[in-house]
Every structure is written in structure tokens, then in C-alpha cells.
C-alpha positions in Angstrom: -54.7 37.4 -43.2 -55.4 38.9 -39.8 -56.6 35.4 -38.7 -53.4 33.8 -39.9 -51.3 36.4 -38.1 -53.3 35.6 -34.9 -52.6 31.9 -35.4 -48.9 32.6 -35.9 -48.7 34.7 -32.8 -50.6 32.1 -30.7 -48.2 29.4 -31.9 -45.2 31.4 -31.1 -46.4 32.2 -27.6 -47.2 28.5 -26.9 -43.7 27.6 -28.2 -42.0 30.2 -25.9 -44.0 29.0 -22.9 -43.2 25.3 -23.6 -39.5 26.1 -24.1 -39.5 28.0 -20.8 -41.2 25.2 -19.0 -38.8 22.6 -20.5 -35.7 24.6 -19.6 -37.0 25.2 -16.0 -37.4 21.5 -15.3 -34.7 20.1 -17.6 -32.0 19.7 -15.0 -34.3 18.0 -12.5 -35.8 15.7 -15.0 -32.5 14.6 -16.4 -30.6 14.2 -13.1 -30.2 10.6 -11.9 -30.8 10.7 -8.1 -28.7 7.5 -7.8 -25.6 9.2 -9.4 -25.1 12.5 -7.6 -22.9 15.1 -9.3 -21.0 15.9 -6.0 -20.1 13.0 -3.7 -19.6 13.9 0.0 -16.0 13.8 1.2 -16.7 11.1 3.8 -17.9 8.7 1.1 -14.9 9.4 -1.0 -12.5 8.7 1.9 -14.0 5.4 2.9 -14.1 4.3 -0.8 -10.5 5.3 -1.3 -9.3 3.7 1.9 -11.0 0.4 1.0 -10.0 0.4 -2.6 -6.3 1.2 -1.9 -6.1 -1.5 0.8 -7.9 -4.0 -1.4 -5.4 -3.2 -4.2 -2.4 -3.7 -1.9 -3.8 -6.7 0.0 -5.6 -8.9 -2.5 -4.7 -12.2 -4.1 -3.3 -10.6 -7.3 -1.1 -7.7 -6.3 -0.3 -9.0 -2.9 -0.6 -12.7 -3.2 0.9 -13.1 -6.7 3.3 -10.2 -6.5 4.2 -8.7 -3.1 4.0 -11.9 -1.1 6.0 -13.8 -3.8 8.7 -11.2 -4.4 9.3 -10.8 -0.7 9.2 -14.7 -0.5 6.7 -14.9 2.3 4.7 -17.2 0.1 5.3 -19.8 -2.7 2.8 -21.0 -5.2 1.0 -24.4 -5.0 0.4 -24.2 -8.7 0.7 -21.8 -11.7 4.1 -20.7 -10.6 5.0 -18.2 -13.3 4.8 -15.2 -11.0 7.3 -16.6 -8.5 9.6 -17.1 -11.5 9.3 -13.4 -12.4 6.9 -13.6 -15.3 4.1 -11.1 -14.4 0.9 -10.9 -16.3 0.7 -7.7 -18.3 -3.0 -7.3 -17.8 -2.5 -7.3 -14.0 0.1 -4.6 -14.2 -2.2 -2.5 -16.3 -5.2 -3.0 -14.0 -3.4 -2.2 -10.8 -1.7 0.9 -12.1 -5.2 2.1 -12.9 -6.6 1.0 -9.5 -3.9 3.1 -7.7 -4.5 6.2 -9.8 -8.2 6.1 -10.6 -9.8 3.3 -8.6 -12.3 0.9 -10.2 -15.0 1.8 -12.6 -17.7 0.4 -10.3 -16.5 1.7 -6.9 -14.1 4.5 -7.5 -11.4 4.9 -5.0 -7.7 5.5 -5.6 -5.7 8.7 -5.8 -8.4 10.4 -7.9 -10.9 10.3 -5.1 -8.4 11.6 -2.5 -7.7 14.5 -4.9 -11.4 15.1 -5.1 -11.6 15.4 -1.3 -9.1 18.2 -1.5 -10.9 19.9 -4.3 -14.3 19.7 -2.5 -12.8 21.4 0.6 -10.7 23.9 -1.5 -13.7 25.0 -3.6 -16.2 24.6 -0.8 -18.8 23.0 -3.1 -20.5 21.2 -0.3 -20.4 21.6 3.4 -17.8 23.6 5.3 -14.1 23.7 4.4 -12.1 21.4 6.6 -8.3 21.7 6.7 -8.2 18.4 8.5 -10.0 16.6 5.7 -7.5 18.1 3.2 -4.6 17.0 5.4 -5.9 13.4 5.8 -6.4 13.1 2.1 -2.8 14.3 1.6 -1.5 11.7 4.0 -3.4 8.9 2.1 -2.0 10.3 -1.2 1.5 10.2 0.2 1.1 6.6 1.3 -0.2 5.6 -2.1 2.3 7.5 -4.2 5.2 6.0 -2.2 3.9 2.5 -3.0 3.5 3.4 -6.7 7.0 4.9 -7.1 8.7 2.1 -5.1 7.1 -0.4 -7.5 7.7 1.4 -10.8 10.4 4.1 -10.2 9.7 7.3 -12.1 5.9 7.9 -12.2 3.4 10.6 -13.1 3.2 12.8 -10.0 3.3 16.5 -10.4 1.0 16.4 -13.4 -1.1 13.5 -12.3 -4.7 13.7 -11.2 -5.4 16.8 -13.3 -8.3 15.2 -15.2 -9.0 16.5 -18.7 -6.6 19.4 -18.3 -3.5 17.1 -18.5 -4.4 13.8 -20.1 -0.7 12.8 -20.8 1.2 13.6 -17.6 5.0 13.5 -17.5 6.9 10.9 -15.5 8.6 12.6 -12.6 12.0 11.4 -11.4 11.7 9.3 -8.3 14.0 11.8 -6.5 11.5 14.5 -7.2 8.6 12.3 -6.1 10.3 11.7 -2.8 11.0 15.4 -2.3 7.3 15.9 -2.9 6.3 13.2 -0.4 8.5 14.9 2.3 6.9 18.3 1.6 3.4 16.8 1.4 3.7 15.0 4.8 5.4 17.9 6.5 2.7 20.2 5.4 -0.1 17.8 6.4 1.3 17.4 9.9 1.4 21.2 10.3 -2.1 21.5 8.8 -3.8 19.0 11.2 -5.7 20.7 14.1 -7.2 18.6 16.8 -9.5 21.5 17.8 -11.1 21.7 14.4 -13.7 19.6 12.5 -12.5 16.4 10.8 -14.4 13.5 9.3 -17.5 12.8 11.4 -17.9 9.5 9.4 -16.3 7.7 6.6 -12.8 7.3 8.1 -12.4 3.5 8.5 -8.8 3.8 9.8 -9.1 6.3 12.7 -12.7 7.5 12.8 -11.6 11.1 12.1 -9.2 11.2 15.1 -6.8 14.0 14.1 -4.3 13.1 16.8 -4.0 9.6 15.4 -3.7 10.9 11.8 -0.8 13.1 13.0 0.9 10.1 14.4 0.4 8.1 11.2 1.7 11.0 9.1 4.8 11.3 11.3 5.4 7.6 11.1 5.0 7.6 7.4 7.4 10.5 7.1 9.9 8.3 8.9 9.4 5.5 6.4 9.8 7.9 3.5 12.9 9.6 4.8 14.6 6.3 5.7 14.0 4.8 2.3 15.9 7.7 0.7 18.7 7.7 3.4 21.4 6.2 1.2 21.0 8.6 -1.7 19.9 11.8 0.1 21.2 11.4 3.6 21.1 15.1 4.7 17.5 15.6 3.7 16.5 12.2 5.1 18.1 13.0 8.4 16.3 16.3 8.7 12.9 14.9 7.8 13.3 11.9 10.1 14.4 14.0 13.1 11.4 16.3 12.6 9.0 13.4 12.6 10.1 10.7 15.1 8.8 12.4 18.3 5.2 12.5 16.9 5.1 8.9 15.6 3.3 5.7 16.8 4.0 4.8 20.5 2.1 1.5 20.8 0.2 -1.0 18.7 -2.9 0.9 19.5 -1.7 3.5 17.1 -1.3 1.1 14.2 -2.9 2.3 10.9 -5.1 -0.6 9.9 -8.1 -1.2 7.6 -10.7 -3.3 9.5 -12.8 -5.4 7.1 -16.4 -5.9 8.0 -16.2 -9.7 7.7 -18.9 -10.2 5.0 -18.9 -9.7 1.3 -18.3 -7.3 -0.3 -16.5 -5.9 2.8 -14.5 -9.1 3.7 -10.8 -9.5 3.5 -10.1 -10.0 -0.2 -7.8 -12.9 0.5 -10.7 -14.6 2.3 -12.9 -14.1 -0.8 -10.2 -15.6 -3.0 -9.6 -18.6 -0.8 -13.3 -19.6 -0.8 -12.7 -21.1 -4.3 -8.9 -21.4 -4.6 -5.8 -22.5 -2.7 -3.0 -21.0 -4.7 -0.5 -20.2 -1.9 1.7 -22.0 0.6 4.1 -20.4 3.1 7.6 -20.3 1.6 10.5 -22.4 2.6 12.5 -19.2 2.7 10.3 -17.8 5.5 9.7 -21.0 7.6 13.4 -22.1 7.5 14.3 -18.8 9.0 11.5 -18.9 11.6 12.3 -22.5 12.5 16.0 -21.7 13.0 15.0 -18.9 15.4 12.2 -21.0 17.1 9.9 -18.1 16.3 6.6 -18.1 18.3 4.8 -16.3 15.5 4.8 -19.4 13.3 1.2 -20.5 14.3 -0.1 -17.0 13.4 1.7 -17.0 10.1 1.2 -20.6 9.0 -0.6 -23.9 9.6 1.3 -27.1 10.3 1.5 -29.4 7.3 -1.6 -31.6 7.0 0.6 -34.7 6.3 3.5 -35.1 8.7 2.9 -32.0 10.8 5.4 -29.3 11.6 6.0 -26.0 9.9 7.3 -27.0 6.5 7.7 -24.3 3.8 7.3 -24.9 0.1 10.4 -24.3 -2.0 10.3 -21.0 -3.8 9.9 -20.8 -7.6 9.2 -24.5 -8.1 7.3 -26.2 -10.9 4.0 -26.4 -8.9 4.0 -30.2 -8.8 4.6 -30.5 -5.0 1.9 -32.1 -2.8 0.4 -29.1 -0.9 -0.7 -31.4 2.0 3.0 -31.9 2.9 3.8 -28.2 3.3 2.4 -25.4 5.5 -0.5 -23.3 4.2 -1.2 -19.7 5.4 -2.9 -19.6 8.8 -6.7 -20.1 8.5 -6.4 -22.1 5.2 -8.2 -25.1 6.7 -11.2 -23.3 8.0 -11.2 -20.0 6.0 -12.5 -18.4 9.2 -9.4 -17.4 11.2 -5.9 -16.2 10.9 -4.7 -14.7 7.6 -7.8 -16.0 5.8 -10.3 -14.7 8.3 -13.0 -12.6 6.6 -12.4 -9.8 9.1 -8.6 -10.0 9.1 -7.4 -6.4 8.8 -5.1 -5.0 6.2 -2.1 -3.0 7.4 -1.0 0.5 6.3 1.7 0.8 8.9 2.6 -0.6 12.4 4.4 0.4 15.5 6.8 -2.5 15.0 8.1 -0.8 11.8 8.5 2.5 13.7 10.7 0.7 16.3 12.9 -0.8 13.6 13.2 2.6 11.9 14.3 4.1 15.2 17.0 1.3 15.5 18.3 2.2 12.1 18.3 5.9 12.8 20.4 5.3 15.9 22.9 3.3 13.8 23.1 6.1 11.3 23.9 8.5 14.1 20.8 10.6 13.8 19.5 12.7 16.8 16.5 10.7 17.8 16.4 10.9 21.6 17.3 8.0 24.0 17.6 4.3 23.5 20.3 2.2 21.7 19.8 0.5 18.4 19.6 -2.8 20.2 16.9 -1.4 22.5 14.7 -0.2 19.6 15.3 -3.5 17.7 14.1 -5.5 20.7 11.0 -3.2 21.1 10.2 -3.9 17.4 10.3 -7.6 18.1 8.1 -7.3 21.2 5.6 -5.0 19.3 5.4 -7.6 16.5 4.8 -10.5 18.9 2.0 -8.5 20.6 0.5 -7.4 17.3 0.2 -11.0 16.1 -1.2 -12.3 19.4 1.7 -14.2 20.9 0.8 -15.0 24.5 3.0 -13.4 27.1 4.5 -11.3 24.4 6.9 -9.3 26.7 8.4 -12.5 28.2 8.5 -14.4 25.0 10.2 -11.5 23.2 12.8 -11.1 25.9 13.6 -14.9 25.7 13.7 -14.6 21.9 16.1 -11.6 21.9 18.3 -13.4 24.4 18.6 -16.5 22.2 19.0 -14.4 19.0 20.9 -11.3 20.0 21.3 -8.1 18.0 24.6 -7.8 16.0 25.6 -4.2 15.7 28.5 -5.2 13.4 25.9 -6.4 10.9 23.1 -4.0 11.8 21.5 -4.0 8.3 21.1 -7.7 8.5 19.9 -7.8 12.1 17.4 -5.0 11.5 16.5 -6.2 8.0 15.7 -9.8 8.9 13.6 -8.9 11.9 11.8 -6.2 10.1 11.1 -8.6 7.2 9.7 -11.1 9.7 7.5 -8.5 11.4 6.2 -7.2 8.0 4.6 -10.6 7.1 1.5 -10.0 4.9 2.8 -6.6 3.9 4.3 -8.2 0.8 5.2 -4.9 -1.0 6.9 -3.4 2.1 8.9 -6.6 2.7 10.1 -6.5 -0.9 11.0 -2.8 -0.7 13.0 -3.3 2.5 14.8 -6.3 1.1 15.9 -4.1 -1.9 17.1 -1.3 0.3 18.8 -3.2 3.1 20.1 -6.2 1.2 19.9 -8.4 4.2 20.3 -11.7 2.4 17.8 -14.5 3.1 15.9 -14.5 -0.2 16.8 -17.1 -2.8 16.5 -17.6 -6.5 13.6 -19.6 -7.9 14.6 -23.3 -7.9 13.3 -23.8 -11.4 15.0 -20.6 -12.6 13.6 -17.2 -13.7 11.3 -17.0 -16.8 12.1 -13.3 -17.4 14.8 -10.8 -16.5 18.5 -11.5 -16.0 17.9 -14.3 -13.5 18.3 -12.2 -10.3 15.6 -11.2 -7.9 13.6 -8.3 -9.5 14.1 -4.8 -8.2 11.1 -3.1 -9.9 7.9 -3.9 -11.8 7.4 -3.4 -15.6 5.4 -0.3 -16.6 1.9 -1.1 -17.8 1.4 -1.5 -21.5 -1.4 1.1 -21.4 1.1 3.8 -20.7 3.0 2.8 -23.8 -0.2 3.1 -25.8 -1.8 6.1 -24.2 1.1 8.2 -23.0 3.8 7.1 -25.4 6.1 10.1 -25.5 6.3 10.4 -21.7 6.5 6.7 -21.3 9.5 6.4 -23.7 11.2 9.3 -21.9 10.9 7.5 -18.5 12.1 4.2 -19.9 15.1 5.9 -21.6 16.1 8.0 -18.6 16.2 4.9 -16.3 18.0 2.7 -18.8 15.3 0.0 -18.7 15.6 -3.1 -20.8 12.8 -5.0 -22.5 11.6 -6.7 -19.2 12.3 -3.7 -16.9 12.8 -6.0 -13.9 16.4 -5.5 -13.0 17.2 -1.8 -13.2 17.3 -0.4 -9.7 15.2 2.6 -8.7 16.8 5.8 -7.4 17.0 4.9 -3.7 18.3 1.4 -4.3 22.1 1.8 -4.4 23.4 -1.0 -2.2 
């Protein structure tokens, strides 16, 4: 009996020691060194910047949506999107990409929120107010895109992880109020004397002064877009921001692609195997009428017959693509729009100039310069940005031949802003909806969905109906959306 008790004691001791040993090493043994629990903020930022630009610039959400709805491009084939029949799986995918990024590479709003969390909780490294501010600016840029595409969206309860799995849809008016507050706070938070991102910032390399200019310029965009429905708040926000905004093209917020897969321009990657797009007749008819020197930077001459010949918008896809102009670089896939290192654009100085012209026309207090002066500066900035030789001289001649019309300032500003925003398909469509400057046409073969007019929003993704049904139904009901959800205007679109 004594012997058995000794055996039991020995077995218990060994078990305790083994358990202690296993517990001590369990975390190290079961931690995958290739999947760190905490990702440094600089990696999160570069991933988010690339993912968000890819999402807004690629062949699907830009080529088959933004560039078509703004009528910069037409389709050589498979023309359903230019006739307003979106693919539901694409809407589902890109809603997710904006909010959560991709499963493989992350990115999106979730990673920007994680940057803020890292610095707030001080899990790794030193707390950086500048890192928080930069993440807030990127969030504002993204949320504005999302709300201007879909209207009411998850905002105040979004990005909360497991704590709120079914976020409510905020009214777009509340989202815009949040964007103004977010950008105003970020501008005040930025401190050039403090640490920023030492690496990982593809846009400005951590330059706090440049981020402050971007935030100020973006606040101008946000406030002007709400100017027709909330004029007092828009005026106050704009006047607080304009003096700190972009001053030259050197300030432009750009994403510079590396030029080789997987960091090449996504349109370049698509064009390696496909030729889906031609430059639209809508765009080139306008540029030809103005003798616009940006044509060779936007388009190639037609392979057969020469000249800048646009493809009719919303056709049946049976036209011979060799007889119309393709996007610049289409022939070689090495230069122009299709260059592997062609940058994506977050915002440019040309846009700031056109915003200033509009602010003057609205009677806001924005310093010196007439609306016509700022409009002409916007044209010159665009010529310079796109590489027009002797941009100052060429712009002066262009303005003289095509003068500003203050009696129709929305059309004068709107058309030139639309021309300058080439390749920023979403922004061109947003500004068309706000300024109603004409130019765009109905699909020649008719619309496949909606009421036949040019769409003013994008349908919500089906996944929201499936996974967030109560809040989804409330958003649809409050906006009066029909089955196709294409033709009910968002809050700021009242013209």
C-alpha cells in the first residue's frame, strides 16, 4: 500500500511538472511567426493606402463603374455596365473592400481604425498623434467616397468589430457632419515638430505639412459637396480650410505604383490580357470642340483613320475598336494611362483651384482672385499635371479661345473640372450629379435598369440585405429607394 501511494505521488508530481512546462511554452509553440498578432502601424498604413487606391482605380470599380458613369470611357464589348446594369457580386465585393480590405492583403477602413487603436492603446511603439491624424484623414477620404456612392451608410457604429456586428446606417447628412468634424480635428492634431510615420506612407513619406495640406483640401471638397443643402456649415468649413490647402501640383495626393506586379497600376495588369475600354465619344467630342491639348495624354488616335474619335456611349459592343480611340498607352501597355507605374490620384491642385472658383461665385470669403482667375489656374494646373508642353502658354491660349462664362458658372466650372478629373471616374460622376453641367448623354441602346436616366447612386450590396437586414431595410425605406436603387438622389444632390 505504501508502495502504491509512492507511485501515485510520483505520477502526480510528473503530471504537475509536465503541465507547468507545457503552459510555459504553449504560447511560443503555438504562435505563427509569419502571422504576428500586432501589425506595426506603418505596414497597416501602406496596405490601406494601396488597397483603397486599387479599389477606386482598378478595372472593375473604376473602369466598369466610375469611368463609365462619368462617361470618360465606353465599352468595346460587354456593355451592360454602361447601360446601368451593375453586377451584384461586384457591388458586394467593393463594399467589403472599402470597409474591411481583402482577405489576403487587408487594407480598407478597418486597418486605418487599427492604426488609431494601436496609438491610442499604445500596444507597440510610442503613441503618435500624427499617425492618428493621418489615419483619420484617410478614413475621411474613404468614407466620403462610400457615402457619395451609396447614400446612407454605416458610419458611427462601423469598424467596431465583434462589439457591433450589425451597424446602423447613418443619414448622409450626419456622415457629412462627421467628416467635417474628423478633418477639422485632424488638421488641429497634426504637429510638424512631432514624430510621424518613418516608413510606410506611400503618399507623403510621413511629411506632416503635406498631410495638413491634403486634409485642408479634402475639407474643401467635403464642404463644397454639401453647399447646396447645408450652406452655412459648408461656408464655415471651407473658409477655415482654404488657406492651408494645396498650392502647386507638387502638393498633389498621389499613390505612386512601383511598376511591377503586384505593385503595378491595376489598369495595367488588366490590360495585359483584355481591351475592354475605349475613350467615350462624350469626352472626345467635347475635347475636340475645345481643341484641348490634353487629348494625346488621355487617348490614342484611332488605329484606322487616325484622329481622336470617341466610341458612342452605351452601345451594343459591335463597333470596330480599331476605328475609335483607346486610352493612352493601350498600344504598348507601357506608357500613359496603362503604364505600370501610372499613379492613382487621391486629390489634385487643379481640383482645389476649381473649388476656389466656385467659392468665389458663392460669395464666400476666400481671399483674393476672381472666379475666372481661379478657373484659369485650374486649367493651367491640369495641363501641367498631365504633361502638356509649355503649359502656362498653352493654358492662356486655351482660356482665351474658350473664355469663362460667369452667367453659367456651374457649367463653366463643371465642364473644366470634369475634364481635369479624367481617370478619377468616381469624382467625375459625383461632380456631374452635384453641378448638373450637362454634357453626359443617355446610352444609345437604352438603359437596362432604372428609370432610363443617368444613375445618381449605386445599389446597396446584397450581403447587407442578408447580414444586416433590419438596418438595411431601414436605410432603403428612409431614402425611398426602389427595386433598382439607381435613381433616388442622395442628400446633397438637390439640383
